[in-house]
N, C-alpha and C positions, 0 to 999 in steps of 0.2 A: 676043348681048348679055346680060349677067347682069341678072336682075331685082333691084330693091332689096328688101331684107328689111324690110318695113314693121313686122312684129312686133317686131323688134329695135330699130328706130328709135323706134317709139312707146313701147316699154318703157323705153328709155334716157331719153327725154324726160320721161315721167311720173315715173320714179324719180329722175332728176336734179333735177327741180323740187321734189319732196318732200324729197329729201336737203338741198337748199339751205334750205328752210324749217326743217327740223329743226336744221341747223347754226346758223341764225339764232336759233332758240329756245334754244340753249346760252348765248348772250350777251345776248339781248334778248327781252323779251315786253312787250306793251303795259301789262300790270298784273302785279302779283305773283300767281302762279297760286293761291296759298293765301290771298290777302287777301280777307277777307269784307267785304261792303258796298262793293265796288269800283263797284257800280252798284245800281240797284233790283232787288229780287228778281224773277225770272222776266221780266226785261226782254228783249223780242224783239231779233233782230239789228238793228243800227243802225250809224251811223258811229262812235259811241263804243265799241260792243261788237259786233264783226263777227259773232260767233256767238251773241250774247245773253249773258244771265247765268243762273245756276242759283238754287236755293232759298236759298243763302246770299249771293247777290249777287256771287258770284265770276265773273270774266270767263272764259267758256268757251273762247274762242280761245286765251288764254294757257295754260289748263289742257291744251287739246288739243296745243299745241306741246310742252309739257313731257311730257305723257303719251305722245305718239307717239315722242318721243326716248327715253323710258325703255323703251317696248316694243321699238323697233328695236334699241337697244343690248343688251337682254337677248336678243333673237333672234339677233343677230350673235355674241354671246359663247357662246350655246347651240350655234350652228352650228359655231363654232370647236372646241368640245370634242367634239361628236358626230362631226364630220367628221374631225378629227385622229385620234381613237381608233378610229373605225370604219374609216377608210381604212388606217390602220396594220395593223389586224387583217385587213382584206381583202387587203392587199398580201402579208402574210406567208403567209396561207392559200392565196391564189391562186398564189403563186410556188413555195412549198416543198411544198405538199400534204402527203400522208402523215399522220403522227401530229400534226404541228402543225395541219394543217387540221382533223383530227377533234377535237382538244382545244378549239381556239378557237371553232370553229363550233358545238360542242355548248353551250359557254357562251353563245354568241350566241343559239342557239335557246332557251335557258332564259330569256333576257331577252325574246325575241320572244313567248314564251308568255303574257306579261302584257299586257293592254291598255295602251296607252301612257299615257293619263291616269291610270289606276289605278296604274301603276308610279311615275309622277311623284308621286302622292299619298302612296305608301308612303315614297318617299325624303324628301319634304318633311316628312312627319310625324316621321321620325327626327331631322331637323334642326329648325331653328326657323323656322316659317312667317313670311312677311312680309318677310324679308330678301332683297334682290336676289341676293346671292351664292348663297344656298341655292336660290332659284328657278332660277338658271342651272345650278347643279350637278345639280339634279333633272332638268331638261329635257335637259341634256347627256347624261346617262346614258340617257335614253329614246331619243335619236336615234342612239346608237352602232350598234344592230343593223341599221338600214336602210342606213346607209352601209357597214357591213361587208359586207353581201350584194352591194350594187351594185359596190363596188370589188373584191371577190373575183372576181366574174364578169369584170370588165374586165381584171384582172391575169392571171387564168387563161387568157384568150383569147390573151394575148401570150406565154405561157410558152414555147411551142414554135415561135415564128416564127424565121426564119433569122437575123435580126440579133441576137436574144437568144442563140441558140446560138453565134453567132460570138463575141459578147462573153464568153460563158462559157468558150469554148475559149481565148480570149486571156488568161484568168486574171483577169477583172474580178470584183470581190467582189460578194456578194449585195446589199449596200447600194448600191453604184454601179449595178448593173443595175436595181434597183428605182427609185432616185431619178433617174438620168440617162437610162436607156434606155427604161424602161417608163412612169414617171409622166407625162411629157409626152404620151404617146400614149393615155393614158386620159382626157385632157381632154374629148373629145367625149361621154363618158359621165358624168364627174364634174361638169362645169360645170352642165348642166341639173339634175342631182341636187341641187346646192347651192341652186339657186333654189327648187326644191320644198321642200327642207329649211328654208330661210329662211321661206317662207310658212307651213309647218306650225308652226315655232317661234313666229311671230307669233300664230297662232290659238291655240296651246297656252298661251302666256303670257296672252293676253287671257282665255281660258277660266278659267285658274287665278285670275287677279285678279278676274274676275267672281264666282267662288265665294268670294272672300275669303281665299284661301290663297296668293295671289301677292303682288304689290306692294300694300301697304296704306297708308292715310292716315298722315301728311299727304302722302306722295309721290303724284304724279299718275300714273295708268296708264289706258290706253284701256279695258282690261277692267273695272277698277273704276268708271270713269266711266260705262260702259254699265250697270253694276249700279245706280248711283245714278239714271241716267236712266230706268230702267224704271218707277220710281214717279212720274215726271213727264211721262209721254207726252202727257197732255192739258194740263197746266199749262205745260209748256215742251218741245214736240216737237222744237225746234231742238237741244236738248241731245243726245238720242239720234241725231238726224239728222246733226249735224256730226261727232260722235265716230265713228259707224258709217261715214260717208263716208270718213274718213281711213284706217280699217282696210281698206276696200275698195280705196281708192286705192293703199295700200302693197302689198297682196297682188296686185292686178291688174297693177300696173306691173312687179313682179318676175316675175310669171307670164308676161307678154309677153316679157320678156327670155329666160326659159327656153325658150319656144316658138320665139323667134327663133334661139337657139343650136342647137336641134334641127334647124330648117329649114336653117340655114347648113351644118351638118355633112352634110345630105343633098343639098347642092348647090343650095339654093333661092335663093341670092344671084344 
């Protein structure tokens, strides 16, 4: 009898609940996230303000909903850019090899040589700091090398298997072989990598916003809210606690999904 994959179940439940809250935050929040004097300054958690208020009297729960939505949307967009470009690079190098492999992977190595946050800082400094589109582009570039290496290994391992050789002998094009015959079989490797990439994107965006070069006021962001909260640890500890808890919740839930996927592929179900 197969065992239930509790990592995957718990991850889906945690992530699904958070996703429902974030979707709710798109259409409704108890207060305007940027409205000052929504309550008394430094008001502790109560029935009126579930996570309390900050030094401007803004409702922290409303700001957390908006900030978490912004962080998650930036992470997803970043992941889309990094995974699409990285997986395309890895697929081409893993399948064709030769000069294509040498050229693209040397470019990939050049990007990898820079620390990820430093590379993001360089890209964002060339663009205009504080704009979501520029943050997404900067972080998307940073995530290309990791996905390129993971996908290259996955596609290269399938290059000489029998069904790929048969498809090649039957005259299938390279695009068809990559998209139809190889890509579905790389899912056991790529899906867990996507969960890791999402978590890294969340933490990277939060770090950049914390430093003041990511999402900036008046837009809410979990990273910038933590930056604000560090000066209020004694006056309003619930500000940092609530904001940090949502980041942990987001990363932990997706991380459990990734672990569940790895265990499923190893026959742990």
